[in-house]
C-alpha positions, 0 to 999 in steps of 0.5 A: 499499500502507498503511504497516501493510502495509509496516511488518512487511515493512520490520522483517523486512528490518531484523531480517534484516539485524541478524541477518546478523551472526552474532557479535552475533545474540544480544546484539542481539535480547536488547537489542531485546527488553529495550527492547520489554519496557521500552516495553510495560510503560510503554505497557500499565499492567498490573496485577501480576495481569495482568502475571504472566499476560501476559508468559509468553504474550507471550514464548512467542508472541514467540519462537515467531513469531521462530523462524518468520519468521527461521529458516524464512523466512531458508531461503526468502529464501536460495533467492530471490537473483538467481542462484538465481532465475533458474535455479530450475525451476517445480517447485522454485518451487512447492515453495518457494511451498508452504512459505512459504504453510505458514509464513504459515498457521502465523504466522496460527494462532500469532496466532489462538491468541495473541489467544484466550489474551489475551482471557482475561486482558486487556480488549479495550481493552488488546489494542488498546493492546498492538497499537498500542504494538507498532506505535509500538515498531516505528516508533521502532526503525525510526526509530532504525535509519534515524537511525543509518544516516544517520550511518554 
């Protein structure tokens, strides 16, 4: 598997473990979000006009994507622990699989709409730069998490 395929899964699992602690969920998410905004602002070099149009679209996409991944997928993952997995019926497994596929489809459609909206305000080159910057940010965040985990 390529690193680009593994990285989102790792980030999901890392962020899932971050958010498992209910008392600091919002605080950590906001801190990461602020760090990401700062990082992307520096990397993208948006004009004031671009920034004014870009950030509402980006934030709406990011919030909806977070909701889909962390709210719905959290429910699915809770049903996939070893104890439940061994006792789940084929019918229940099929329903769960259908729900997961539906969420994947929602994520795909959300990204498609997001890309369409971005094309109206950013050049193709800046959109590619955004995608690269997000990947760079995620790698940096994962490295910080690993470094912190290694010290504990």
